[in-house]
TORZA-659426 format. One record per residue: x, y, z of N, C-alpha, C, CB in turn. Coordinates in steps of 0.05 Angstrom, whole numbers, padded with zeros to 5 digits, always signed. Glycine has a CB too. Layout:
<recs>
XYZXYZXYZXYZ ...
</recs>
This chain:
<recs>
-00454-01703+01160-00468-01679+01169-00457-01654+01155-00464-01676+01201 -00433-01651+01151-00420-01627+01138-00425-01629+01104-00384-01627+01146 -00429-01652+01099-00434-01655+01071-00463-01641+01066-00434-01687+01061 -00482-01653+01084-00509-01644+01078-00512-01616+01085-00530-01660+01091 -00500-01602+01105-00502-01572+01107-00487-01561+01084-00490-01560+01135 -00466-01572+01074-00456-01557+01049-00476-01559+01025-00427-01568+01040 -00488-01577+01019-00509-01581+00999-00527-01563+01004-00521-01606+00998 -00539-01558+01030-00562-01540+01030-00554-01515+01024-00577-01539+01054 -00528-01509+01032-00518-01479+01026-00513-01476+00998-00490-01470+01042 -00508-01495+00984-00503-01490+00954-00529-01488+00943-00486-01513+00938 -00549-01504+00946-00577-01501+00938-00589-01477+00945-00593-01520+00949 -00585-01463+00969-00597-01436+00978-00585-01413+00958-00587-01430+01012 -00557-01416+00954-00545-01400+00936-00559-01398+00907-00517-01409+00934 -00556-01422+00895-00573-01428+00874-00600-01420+00871-00573-01451+00873 -00615-01424+00886-00641-01413+00889-00644-01382+00892-00653-01426+00912 -00625-01368+00906-00628-01346+00913-00619-01325+00884-00612-01343+00939 -00596-01340+00872-00588-01328+00847-00611-01334+00827-00560-01340+00838 -00621-01355+00825-00645-01361+00803-00668-01344+00807-00656-01391+00805 -00678-01339+00831-00697-01317+00834-00695-01290+00826-00703-01316+00856 -00667-01281+00835-00659-01256+00830-00654-01252+00800-00637-01251+00845 -00644-01273+00781-00643-01269+00760-00673-01269+00746-00625-01286+00752 -00692-01282+00751-00720-01284+00743-00731-01252+00743-00738-01305+00764 -00725-01243+00766-00739-01219+00773-00723-01200+00758-00740-01214+00802 -00699-01200+00753-00686-01177+00737-00692-01183+00709-00654-01176+00742 -00693-01205+00697-00703-01208+00670-00733-01201+00665-00698-01234+00660 -00747-01205+00683-00774-01198+00683-00777-01165+00682-00786-01211+00709 -00764-01150+00699-00761-01122+00700-00750-01110+00675-00745-01115+00722 -00727-01120+00669-00716-01107+00643-00736-01111+00618-00686-01122+00635 -00747-01137+00616-00768-01140+00593-00789-01122+00599-00780-01170+00589 -00802-01119+00616-00822-01097+00623-00815-01072+00616-00828-01095+00648 -00789-01063+00627-00784-01037+00619-00781-01033+00587-00760-01029+00634 -00770-01050+00576-00766-01052+00543-00790-01048+00529-00754-01081+00531 -00811-01066+00538-00835-01070+00522-00859-01054+00532-00841-01099+00521 -00858-01043+00556-00884-01028+00564-00887-01000+00551-00886-01025+00597 -00914-00997+00544-00920-00970+00529-00910-00945+00551-00957-00968+00522 -00903-00923+00539-00894-00902+00553-00923-00894+00567-00879-00878+00534 -00921-00881+00592-00944-00871+00606-00947-00841+00606-00943-00881+00634 -00968-00828+00610-00974-00800+00610-00953-00781+00626-01001-00796+00622 -00948-00795+00653-00929-00781+00666-00903-00782+00659-00929-00786+00689 -00895-00803+00646-00870-00807+00634-00862-00787+00612-00869-00832+00623 -00886-00782+00595-00886-00760+00573-00881-00737+00586-00912-00757+00557 -00896-00728+00607-00894-00702+00619-00869-00699+00627-00911-00698+00640 -00854-00718+00645-00828-00717+00653-00810-00711+00629-00820-00742+00667 -00813-00725+00607-00792-00722+00586-00794-00696+00575-00794-00740+00565 -00819-00689+00563-00823-00662+00548-00820-00640+00565-00850-00659+00535 -00827-00637+00595-00820-00618+00612-00797-00613+00623-00834-00619+00629 -00780-00635+00626-00752-00631+00642-00729-00647+00623-00754-00646+00676 -00732-00667+00615-00713-00683+00603-00706-00672+00573-00723-00711+00604 -00720-00666+00557-00717-00656+00529-00710-00626+00530-00744-00661+00511 -00715-00616+00553-00710-00584+00554-00682-00580+00564-00732-00567+00575 -00676-00555+00572-00645-00547+00575-00642-00558+00604-00637-00512+00573 -00616-00557+00609-00608-00570+00635-00622-00553+00660-00574-00570+00637 -00628-00525+00659-00639-00514+00680-00665-00524+00687-00641-00490+00676 -00681-00536+00668-00705-00546+00670-00708-00564+00691-00711-00556+00647 -00685-00582+00696-00686-00602+00713-00686-00590+00744-00662-00622+00707 -00682-00563+00745-00687-00551+00773-00712-00534+00777-00663-00535+00781 -00730-00543+00757-00757-00529+00759-00777-00545+00772-00767-00522+00732 -00782-00537+00796-00803-00557+00815-00832-00544+00814-00794-00558+00849 -00835-00522+00806-00860-00506+00810-00879-00515+00787-00854-00473+00811 -00871-00524+00761-00894-00530+00741-00910-00551+00746-00886-00534+00717 -00903-00573+00759-00920-00595+00765-00897-00616+00780-00936-00607+00736 -00915-00636+00792-00903-00656+00805-00888-00678+00793-00918-00666+00818 -00883-00679+00766-00872-00699+00749-00843-00696+00753-00880-00696+00720 -00830-00676+00766-00803-00672+00762-00787-00685+00791-00797-00639+00755 -00784-00712+00791-00768-00723+00812-00741-00722+00805-00776-00752+00818 -00725-00702+00817-00700-00691+00814-00679-00715+00805-00691-00678+00842 -00672-00729+00825-00652-00747+00820-00656-00766+00793-00651-00763+00845 -00685-00778+00795-00690-00794+00769-00690-00777+00745-00717-00808+00769 -00696-00753+00744-00696-00732+00719-00670-00727+00706-00706-00704+00728 -00652-00724+00730-00626-00720+00726-00610-00741+00712-00615-00715+00749 -00613-00764+00724-00602-00790+00712-00613-00798+00689-00604-00813+00728 -00641-00794+00681-00651-00796+00658-00641-00779+00636-00676-00793+00661 -00637-00758+00643-00627-00736+00621-00599-00748+00613-00625-00701+00635 -00583-00753+00634-00555-00764+00628-00556-00784+00612-00540-00773+00649 -00574-00809+00616-00572-00834+00599-00585-00826+00572-00587-00860+00614 -00601-00807+00568-00614-00800+00541-00589-00789+00526-00639-00777+00542 -00571-00775+00538-00548-00766+00522-00532-00784+00513-00534-00750+00533 -00526-00805+00526-00512-00827+00518-00526-00849+00497-00506-00840+00544 -00551-00852+00503-00566-00874+00490-00589-00864+00477-00575-00894+00509 -00597-00843+00474-00618-00834+00457-00646-00833+00478-00621-00856+00430 -00668-00826+00463-00694-00820+00479-00710-00846+00477-00713-00794+00466 -00701-00868+00477-00720-00891+00476-00731-00895+00503-00707-00918+00466 -00756-00909+00506-00768-00911+00530-00752-00927+00549-00793-00920+00527 -00736-00948+00543-00721-00965+00560-00695-00949+00570-00714-00992+00545 -00687-00928+00554-00662-00914+00562-00675-00893+00586-00647-00896+00533 -00696-00884+00583-00710-00867+00603-00712-00884+00628-00738-00858+00592 -00716-00908+00627-00721-00928+00654-00698-00940+00662-00741-00952+00651 -00673-00930+00653-00648-00944+00663-00642-00936+00696-00621-00933+00643 -00648-00912+00699-00643-00904+00732-00660-00921+00750-00650-00871+00740 -00687-00927+00743-00701-00946+00762-00695-00974+00758-00729-00943+00760 -00686-00983+00735-00674-01012+00733-00649-01013+00752-00665-01020+00701 -00631-00991+00750-00609-00996+00770-00621-00990+00799-00582-00975+00763 -00643-00975+00806-00649-00977+00833-00663-01004+00840-00665-00955+00840 -00672-01019+00821-00680-01047+00829-00657-01065+00832-00700-01060+00809 -00634-01060+00819-00613-01074+00824-00608-01069+00856-00591-01066+00805 -00605-01046+00864-00601-01038+00891-00621-01051+00910-00602-01009+00892 -00643-01052+00901-00668-01059+00923-00662-01090+00921-00705-01050+00911 -00657-01103+00904-00652-01134+00905-00625-01139+00920-00650-01147+00874 -00604-01128+00917-00583-01134+00937-00589-01130+00964-00561-01118+00932 -00600-01108+00972-00602-01103+00999-00625-01112+01012-00601-01078+01003 -00645-01118+00996-00664-01134+01009-00657-01164+01017-00686-01134+00993 -00642-01176+00999-00631-01202+01005-00609-01197+01031-00616-01215+00977 -00591-01178+01030-00575-01173+01054-00588-01168+01077-00558-01152+01050 -00610-01151+01079-00626-01147+01103-00635-01174+01114-00651-01129+01096 -00647-01188+01096-00660-01216+01106-00635-01236+01111-00684-01231+01080 -00618-01239+01097-00592-01258+01102-00576-01253+01124-00573-01258+01078 -00575-01229+01130-00554-01217+01152-00567-01225+01179-00549-01181+01150 -00594-01217+01182-00606-01213+01209-00633-01238+01213-00619-01178+01211 -00632-01258+01193-00648-01280+01198-00633-01305+01192-00674-01278+01183 -00631-01320+01212-00618-01345+01212-00635-01366+01190-00618-01355+01243 -00662-01372+01194-00676-01392+01182-00675-01383+01153-00704-01395+01194 -00664-01399+01131-00661-01395+01103-00691-01397+01092-00641-01416+01088 -00706-01412+01101-00733-01416+01094-00746-01391+01092-00747-01432+01113 -00744-01375+01115-00757-01350+01120-00744-01330+01102-00756-01343+01150 -00721-01330+01100-00703-01313+01082-00717-01312+01052-00672-01328+01080 -00716-01337+01043-00728-01342+01015-00754-01330+01014-00730-01372+01006 -00772-01338+01033-00799-01327+01032-00803-01298+01032-00814-01336+01053 -00788-01286+01051-00787-01259+01054-00778-01242+01028-00769-01255+01077 -00758-01255+01014-00746-01244+00991-00766-01247+00971-00720-01256+00984 -00783-01264+00965-00804-01270+00946-00826-01245+00954-00816-01305+00951 -00833-01246+00980-00854-01231+00982-00845-01200+00978-00867-01237+01008 -00818-01190+00984-00810-01166+00980-00810-01157+00948-00785-01165+00992 -00809-01180+00934-00805-01175+00903-00830-01184+00888-00778-01192+00891 -00851-01193+00902-00874-01202+00887-00896-01180+00886-00885-01229+00900 -00893-01160+00899-00912-01140+00901-00916-01122+00873-00904-01123+00925 -00940-01127+00859-00941-01117+00828-00937-01081+00830-00978-01127+00811 -00948-01068+00851-00943-01040+00852-00912-01035+00854-00959-01028+00876 -00898-01048+00870-00868-01043+00873-00852-01050+00842-00856-01065+00898 -00864-01073+00831-00847-01077+00807-00857-01059+00786-00848-01107+00797 -00878-01048+00782-00884-01025+00765-00872-01004+00767-00906-01017+00766 -00862-00995+00791-00846-00969+00794-00819-00975+00785-00845-00958+00824 -00807-00998+00782-00780-01002+00775-00780-01002+00746-00769-01027+00786 -00803-01002+00729-00801-01004+00700-00811-00978+00688-00818-01029+00691 -00811-00956+00704-00821-00927+00691-00798-00907+00697-00852-00915+00704 -00800-00887+00683-00785-00864+00686-00795-00847+00705-00783-00851+00663 -00797-00858+00732-00808-00839+00751-00792-00843+00776-00839-00844+00756 -00790-00826+00794-00776-00824+00819-00784-00847+00838-00781-00796+00832 -00806-00862+00833-00811-00876+00856-00798-00901+00863-00836-00880+00857 -00793-00915+00840-00769-00942+00841-00748-00930+00850-00758-00956+00812 -00734-00910+00841-00711-00901+00849-00706-00899+00879-00707-00878+00835 -00729-00890+00888-00733-00878+00915-00733-00904+00929-00762-00859+00920 -00750-00923+00924-00750-00951+00938-00726-00966+00937-00771-00969+00927 -00714-00962+00917-00687-00979+00914-00665-00965+00935-00675-00977+00880 -00665-00940+00940-00647-00926+00962-00660-00931+00985-00643-00895+00959 -00681-00934+00992-00696-00937+01017-00686-00965+01030-00730-00937+01010 -00682-00986+01011-00674-01011+01021-00648-01012+01035-00674-01028+00999 -00623-01000+01023-00600-00996+01040-00602-00979+01062-00579-00987+01026 -00615-00954+01060-00621-00943+01083-00633-00960+01108-00637-00924+01077 -00651-00978+01101-00661-00994+01125-00642-01016+01132-00690-01007+01121 -00627-01024+01113-00608-01044+01121-00584-01036+01135-00600-01058+01101 -00572-01012+01132-00551-00998+01147-00562-00989+01170-00539-00977+01133 -00587-00982+01174-00599-00967+01202-00603-00995+01220-00634-00946+01196 -00613-01017+01212-00617-01040+01228-00584-01050+01235-00637-01064+01210 -00569-01052+01216-00543-01056+01222-00530-01036+01246-00529-01052+01195 -00537-01015+01244-00529-00995+01265-00541-01000+01292-00537-00967+01257 -00564-01005+01292-00578-01014+01319-00568-01041+01329-00609-01017+01315 -00564-01059+01308-00547-01085+01318-00520-01084+01330-00543-01101+01296 -00505-01067+01315-00478-01062+01322-00477-01046+01350-00465-01045+01298 -00493-01029+01355-00496-01012+01383-00502-01027+01405-00517-00990+01383 -00523-01043+01402-00535-01061+01420-00516-01081+01433-00556-01075+01407 -00499-01090+01411-00480-01115+01418-00451-01102+01424-00478-01139+01390 -00450-01073+01422-00428-01063+01432-00402-01068+01412-00424-01075+01459 -00412-01072+01389-00387-01077+01365-00382-01050+01351-00398-01100+01338 -00361-01049+01340-00349-01020+01327-00362-01021+01297-00310-01018+01325 -00365-00993+01291-00376-00991+01265-00404-00982+01263-00373-01016+01253 -00418-00979+01287-00445-00971+01286-00448-00943+01276-00456-00973+01313 -00430-00922+01283-00433-00894+01272-00428-00895+01243-00413-00872+01286 -00412-00906+01233-00407-00909+01203-00434-00921+01189-00382-00930+01198 -00443-00940+01198-00467-00951+01183-00492-00931+01188-00475-00983+01193 -00490-00916+01211-00514-00895+01209-00508-00874+01190-00519-00882+01237 -00484-00865+01187-00480-00850+01164-00489-00858+01137-00455-00847+01163 -00480-00887+01129-00490-00897+01106-00519-00897+01103-00480-00921+01101 -00533-00902+01125-00563-00905+01122-00574-00877+01119-00577-00919+01149 -00562-00859+01131-00575-00829+01124-00567-00817+01095-00565-00807+01147 -00546-00828+01084-00538-00819+01056-00557-00832+01039-00508-00825+01048 -00564-00857+01045-00583-00874+01024-00607-00859+01028-00587-00908+01030 -00617-00852+01052-00643-00841+01056-00643-00813+01043-00650-00841+01086 -00623-00798+01043-00621-00771+01028-00624-00775+00999-00593-00758+01032 -00612-00797+00987-00616-00803+00958-00641-00809+00952-00602-00823+00950 -00656-00825+00969-00682-00832+00965-00702-00807+00967-00689-00853+00987 -00697-00787+00986-00709-00765+00985-00705-00745+00955-00698-00752+01010 -00680-00749+00948-00679-00732+00924-00693-00746+00901-00650-00726+00918 -00697-00773+00904-00712-00786+00881-00741-00779+00881-00709-00816+00881 -00753-00777+00907-00777-00772+00911-00781-00754+00937-00791-00798+00912 -00790-00733+00934-00788-00715+00963-00810-00725+00983-00794-00680+00958 -00830-00742+00969-00847-00750+00992-00835-00771+01014-00872-00761+00979 -00807-00778+01010-00795-00795+01032-00781-00780+01048-00777-00817+01023 -00785-00751+01047-00771-00733+01070-00783-00742+01100-00778-00699+01065 -00810-00754+01103-00817-00761+01127-00801-00785+01138-00844-00766+01126 -00791-00804+01118-00775-00831+01125-00751-00820+01136-00769-00852+01100 -00737-00798+01116-00712-00790+01131-00711-00777+01158-00698-00774+01116 -00733-00760+01160-00735-00748+01188-00739-00767+01211-00757-00730+01189 -00753-00787+01206-00758-00810+01224-00738-00826+01232-00775-00826+01213 -00717-00833+01211-00694-00847+01217-00675-00827+01237-00679-00856+01187 -00674-00805+01227-00660-00785+01249-00669-00784+01280-00665-00756+01239 -00700-00782+01279-00709-00779+01302-00699-00806+01324-00739-00775+01296 -00709-00828+01304-00706-00852+01320-00677-00860+01329-00717-00873+01305 -00659-00849+01310-00627-00851+01319-00623-00839+01340-00606-00840+01301 -00636-00813+01343-00628-00794+01363-00640-00806+01392-00639-00763+01355 -00663-00815+01390-00675-00827+01412-00661-00850+01426-00700-00837+01403 -00652-00868+01404-00640-00890+01413-00612-00887+01427-00639-00908+01390 -00599-00870+01413-00572-00863+01424-00574-00849+01451-00557-00844+01404 -00595-00832+01456-00597-00818+01482-00607-00841+01500-00618-00792+01482 -00622-00862+01495-00626-00883+01513-00602-00903+01518-00649-00897+01503 -00588-00906+01499-00562-00923+01504-00542-00905+01521-00547-00933+01475 -00543-00882+01517-00522-00865+01534-00536-00867+01563-00516-00831+01523 -00560-00861+01568-00567-00864+01595-00566-00890+01606-00590-00855+01598 -00566-00912+01592-00563-00937+01604-00535-00944+01610-00575-00956+01587 -00516-00935+01591-00486-00939+01599-00480-00926+01621-00467-00931+01579 -00492-00899+01630-00483-00885+01652-00493-00902+01675-00494-00854+01653 -00518-00915+01675-00525-00931+01698-00508-00956+01700-00552-00938+01697 -00496-00964+01680-00480-00989+01681-00453-00983+01671-00493-01010+01664 -00435-00970+01687-00412-00961+01677-00391-00981+01670-00403-00943+01694 -00393-01005+01683-00374-01024+01677-00386-01044+01651-00368-01040+01706 -00370-01048+01630-00379-01060+01607-00383-01091+01615-00359-01056+01584 -00404-01101+01612-00409-01130+01615-00406-01145+01591-00435-01135+01626 -00400-01172+01595-00398-01188+01572-00422-01185+01553-00393-01216+01580 -00415-01185+01529-00436-01184+01508-00452-01210+01505-00422-01178+01480 -00481-01207+01506-00495-01231+01510-00508-01232+01483-00516-01232+01536 -00513-01256+01466-00529-01260+01445-00555-01253+01451-00528-01284+01436 -00570-01237+01432-00602-01230+01436-00613-01252+01435-00616-01211+01416 -00633-01265+01453-00648-01285+01448-00664-01284+01424-00661-01288+01469 -00666-01309+01411-00684-01309+01384-00711-01310+01393-00678-01334+01363 -00731-01295+01381-00759-01296+01387-00769-01323+01378-00775-01272+01373 -00793-01328+01388-00805-01354+01381-00810-01351+01351-00833-01361+01399 -00809-01375+01341-00809-01381+01313-00840-01376+01303-00799-01413+01308 -00859-01379+01325-00883-01377+01312-00895-01348+01308-00900-01394+01326 -00875-01327+01312-00882-01302+01312-00879-01296+01277-00863-01284+01333 -00869-01311+01266-00861-01309+01240-00887-01315+01220-00838-01329+01235 -00903-01334+01234-00929-01344+01218-00951-01322+01215-00943-01370+01233 -00956-01306+01235-00978-01287+01229-00967-01263+01212-00992-01276+01255 -00938-01259+01215-00924-01237+01194-00926-01247+01166-00891-01233+01201 -00918-01272+01162-00919-01286+01134-00947-01284+01123-00910-01316+01136 -00967-01293+01140-00990-01291+01130-01003-01264+01123-01004-01303+01145 -00998-01247+01139-01006-01217+01132-00994-01210+01106-00997-01194+01153 -00969-01215+01103-00957-01206+01080-00966-01218+01054-00929-01210+01083 -00973-01245+01057-00985-01258+01032-01010-01249+01027-00987-01287+01034 -01031-01244+01049-01055-01232+01050-01056-01205+01027-01060-01224+01081 -01034-01188+01044-01030-01162+01028-01022-01162+00999-01009-01147+01040 -01004-01178+00991-00996-01183+00964-01015-01189+00946-00978-01201+00962 -01036-01212+00960-01057-01222+00943-01080-01204+00939-01066-01245+00953 -01084-01188+00961-01101-01164+00957-01096-01143+00937-01104-01151+00979 -01070-01138+00936-01059-01117+00914-01062-01133+00887-01024-01108+00919 -01057-01154+00886-01061-01165+00857-01087-01169+00849-01049-01191+00853 -01107-01177+00867-01133-01174+00861-01142-01152+00856-01148-01183+00877 -01137-01128+00872-01144-01099+00864-01136-01093+00839-01133-01078+00882 -01110-01101+00829-01102-01093+00806-01116-01105+00784-01075-01097+00804 -01129-01129+00783-01144-01144+00766-01171-01128+00762-01147-01174+00779 -01180-01121+00788-01205-01105+00787-01208-01077+00774-01211-01102+00812 -01185-01064+00777-01179-01037+00769-01172-01037+00736-01152-01026+00788 -01166-01059+00723-01164-01058+00695-01186-01050+00680-01156-01082+00686 -01209-01058+00685-01230-01048+00669-01240-01019+00674-01252-01066+00672 -01234-01013+00703-01237-00984+00705-01217-00963+00694-01240-00978+00732 -01193-00974+00692-01172-00956+00680-01173-00957+00651-01144-00965+00689 -01180-00975+00636-01187-00982+00609-01211-00992+00603-01172-00999+00601 -01230-00972+00602-01260-00976+00598-01262-00978+00565-01280-00948+00611 -01280-00992+00558-01284-01002+00531-01295-00971+00519-01308-01032+00528 -01289-00966+00496-01298-00940+00481-01312-00945+00456-01274-00922+00474 -01335-00932+00454-01349-00941+00428-01359-00911+00416-01377-00964+00433 -01364-00913+00388-01374-00886+00380-01399-00894+00359-01348-00867+00364 -01421-00873+00365-01442-00874+00346-01447-00849+00331-01464-00881+00359 -01453-00848+00307-01458-00822+00291-01486-00824+00282-01437-00817+00264 -01504-00805+00285-01528-00804+00277-01532-00781+00250-01543-00798+00303 -01538-00791+00231-01542-00774+00206-01535-00783+00182-01530-00752+00207 -01509-00798+00180-01498-00806+00153-01513-00833+00150-01464-00808+00150 -01517-00842+00118-01534-00869+00114-01515-00889+00116-01548-00872+00086 -01528-00913+00118-01511-00935+00119-01491-00939+00097-01527-00958+00121 -01498-00930+00071-01482-00930+00050-01459-00912+00052-01496-00925+00028 -01460-00892+00067-01444-00868+00070-01423-00879+00091-01463-00839+00080 -01434-00894+00112-01415-00900+00139-01388-00915+00132-01432-00922+00162 -01387-00932+00111-01354-00939+00105-01337-00917+00096-01350-00961+00082 -01345-00895+00087-01327-00874+00084-01319-00856+00110-01338-00857+00063 -01326-00867+00132-01321-00852+00158-01303-00872+00172-01349-00846+00177 -01275-00858+00175-01258-00872+00192-01250-00861+00220-01235-00877+00179 -01252-00881+00242-01247-00866+00264-01224-00880+00277-01272-00863+00281 -01202-00865+00292-01181-00875+00299-01182-00876+00331-01160-00861+00286 -01163-00888+00341-01158-00886+00372-01129-00873+00370-01159-00917+00389 -01122-00853+00382-01096-00843+00386-01085-00849+00415-01095-00814+00380 -01062-00860+00415-01048-00865+00440-01029-00844+00451-01034-00888+00435 -01013-00848+00472-00998-00828+00485-00977-00823+00466-00988-00836+00511 -00968-00840+00447-00948-00835+00430-00956-00826+00401-00932-00859+00431 -00978-00820+00402-00992-00808+00378-00995-00829+00358-00977-00784+00366 -00995-00854+00364-00999-00874+00344-01025-00880+00345-00982-00897+00346 -01035-00888+00317-01065-00888+00314-01073-00918+00308-01074-00868+00290 -01096-00927+00315-01109-00953+00313-01138-00948+00300-01111-00968+00342 -01146-00959+00282-01173-00954+00271-01187-00973+00283-01177-00955+00241 -01216-00961+00292-01239-00976+00303-01256-00989+00280-01257-00956+00321 -01261-01010+00290-01280-01024+00271-01307-01021+00271-01279-01049+00272 -01323-01024+00248-01348-01012+00246-01364-01037+00243-01352-00991+00224 -01387-01038+00264-01408-01060+00264-01431-01052+00275-01400-01083+00279 -01455-01060+00264-01483-01052+00276-01485-01025+00287-01491-01070+00299 -01474-01006+00269-01479-00978+00276-01461-00964+00298-01507-00977+00286 -01440-00981+00306-01421-00975+00324-01393-00978+00312-01424-00991+00348 -01374-00958+00320-01344-00962+00320-01330-00969+00347-01332-00936+00309 -01316-00988+00344-01307-00999+00371-01284-01015+00364-01330-01016+00388 -01264-01018+00388-01243-01034+00389-01251-01062+00402-01222-01020+00404 -01234-01086+00395-01242-01109+00406-01237-01113+00437-01230-01129+00391 -01222-01094+00449-01216-01096+00476-01209-01071+00488-01197-01114+00480 -01212-01064+00513-01209-01038+00522-01177-01032+00522-01223-01036+00550 -01172-01010+00516-01144-00999+00515-01144-00970+00518-01129-01007+00489 -01119-00961+00528-01117-00929+00534-01124-00913+00513-01089-00920+00541 -01139-00895+00512-01140-00871+00491-01131-00843+00503-01169-00868+00480 -01119-00830+00487-01110-00800+00492-01126-00782+00476-01081-00796+00484 -01136-00794+00453-01155-00781+00436-01166-00795+00412-01144-00758+00427 -01188-00785+00405-01205-00797+00379-01203-00782+00355-01235-00798+00384 -01196-00794+00335-01189-00778+00312-01211-00787+00289-01157-00784+00302 -01226-00769+00275-01247-00775+00255-01234-00768+00228-01276-00757+00261 -01241-00784+00206-01225-00778+00183-01251-00787+00163-01194-00797+00181 -01261-00765+00150-01283-00767+00128-01288-00742+00112-01310-00776+00139 -01301-00742+00091-01309-00719+00075-01323-00697+00092-01328-00729+00053 -01316-00672+00092-01333-00649+00101-01362-00649+00102-01327-00628+00085 -01371-00660+00078-01400-00661+00074-01414-00683+00089-01406-00665+00045 -01401-00704+00098-01410-00723+00117-01416-00710+00143-01390-00745+00120 -01394-00695+00156-01394-00680+00178-01419-00668+00177-01372-00662+00181 -01425-00652+00154-01445-00631+00153-01470-00643+00159-01446-00617+00128 -01473-00670+00146-01500-00683+00151-01505-00698+00176-01505-00699+00131 -01479-00696+00195-01483-00710+00222-01497-00695+00242-01458-00719+00234 -01517-00709+00254-01535-00694+00272-01526-00694+00304-01563-00707+00268 -01511-00717+00308-01496-00717+00334-01474-00741+00333-01519-00720+00359 -01458-00737+00354-01438-00759+00356-01440-00769+00385-01407-00750+00350 -01444-00793+00394-01439-00804+00417-01419-00819+00422-01457-00815+00424 -01402-00810+00441-01379-00824+00450-01381-00837+00476-01357-00809+00449 -01382-00864+00484-01387-00879+00504-01362-00887+00515-01405-00899+00499 -01354-00882+00541-01326-00889+00553-01341-00906+00580-01303-00858+00561 -01338-00931+00577-01354-00948+00600-01382-00939+00602-01341-00944+00631 -01389-00935+00625-01414-00929+00630-01424-00898+00623-01418-00936+00657 -01405-00882+00613-01412-00851+00612-01413-00848+00579-01385-00828+00630 -01434-00831+00572-01436-00825+00545-01436-00796+00542-01459-00837+00532 -01420-00788+00524-01412-00758+00519-01428-00751+00491-01377-00752+00515 -01447-00732+00488-01463-00728+00463-01454-00701+00454-01495-00728+00468 -01448-00699+00425-01438-00673+00414-01458-00669+00390-01405-00673+00406 -01468-00646+00391-01494-00638+00373-01479-00628+00349-01516-00614+00386 -01498-00620+00331-01486-00608+00304-01470-00583+00307-01508-00601+00283 -01473-00567+00326-01460-00540+00333-01435-00553+00347-01479-00517+00353 -01428-00567+00359-01405-00577+00371-01386-00588+00347-01413-00599+00393 -01400-00604+00332-01387-00617+00308-01374-00592+00291-01411-00637+00289 -01390-00573+00283-01385-00553+00267-01360-00534+00278-01409-00540+00263 -01359-00532+00308-01337-00518+00319-01312-00536+00317-01343-00508+00348 -01316-00562+00323-01293-00579+00322-01278-00581+00289-01304-00610+00332 -01297-00581+00275-01287-00581+00248-01271-00557+00239-01308-00585+00230 -01275-00536+00247-01264-00510+00239-01236-00508+00255-01286-00484+00246 -01233-00520+00278-01212-00518+00292-01184-00528+00273-01217-00535+00319 -01162-00512+00280-01136-00518+00260-01127-00542+00269-01110-00496+00259 -01112-00560+00246-01104-00585+00256-01077-00589+00275-01101-00602+00234 
</recs>
C-alpha cells in the first residue's frame, strides 16, 4: 500500500514538473520569436528608450505600466533592446504565476487529479499566455496576483483554524497585490477588494470570538461534496474553449487581406510598379502582382503600404484602390499628387 502511494506521489511530481517545463518552454519560445506589437513599440519609444524621468510620465498615454517599464528599462541596460529582453519581466512574472498557481491548488485541494486539471486550466488560457510573452504590464500584474490570492486564502485558512501566522500572510498578500497594481493600475480594484474583505472578515471573527470566549478544539473543515467540482470544471473548460474559438474567429478580423489596384498604367508598365507591405519594425515585404491586383498570399499585419515606381507612372495613374478586407479606400489623381510631393 505504501509503495503504491509512493509511486503515485512520484508520478504526480514528475507530471507537474513536465507540465510546468512545457509551459515555460512554450512561453520563452513565444517571447523570443513573436513579432513586436504596436503597444510594445509605443512603450519602448515613449518610455524605455527615453531618459529615466520618462518612466514617471503617466499623462502621455496608457502604455506606461510602471513596474513593467522600469524592469524592462533595467534589462535593456544589461542585455540590449532585443524583443525578448524587453519581455523578460513578464517571463519572470509567468514563473511566479506558475509557482503560486501550483501552491494554491496543491495546498488547499487534496485530490491530485483536480489539482492537475486546475493547473492545466489556469495555464491553458491563450489570453493569459499572450500577456506573459509581451512587454506590457498585464502579464506581470497577473503574475503578482496569483501569490496575492495564495497568501490571502492562506490567511483566511489560518485564521479560521486558529493557527499562527495569519497576519503575516495577509501582509504578504497585500504586498503582492500592491506590486500587481504597480504593474497595471487597473488592478487597484482588486487591492481594495482584498483590503475590504479582510477588514470585514476580521470584524466577523472578532465578533464571533467574543460570543465564544473559551477556545474550543479546532475541528477540520468538512470537505464539500466532490460533485461541486464537476460544474466548476465544466464551466472552466467551456470558458477556455470559447476563448480559443473566439481567437480563431478574430484572426481574419485582426489580419484582413490587403489588395491594391491601380488604374492608368498599361499592362506593360505595371511590372515597373513595386508595392511593399511595411510592418511595425519597418521591414518591407513585396506584394505579388497578378490579374490586375497586388496582394500577399495570406493576411498579415500592415502598418503602411509603400509604392516604388517612376514619377511618370504616378502622373498617369488615375486612382489607387486599397482594399482591406471588405472595405475599399479610393485615392484619386489629386490625392496621388499630394502624396507624391510629401517628404520621405
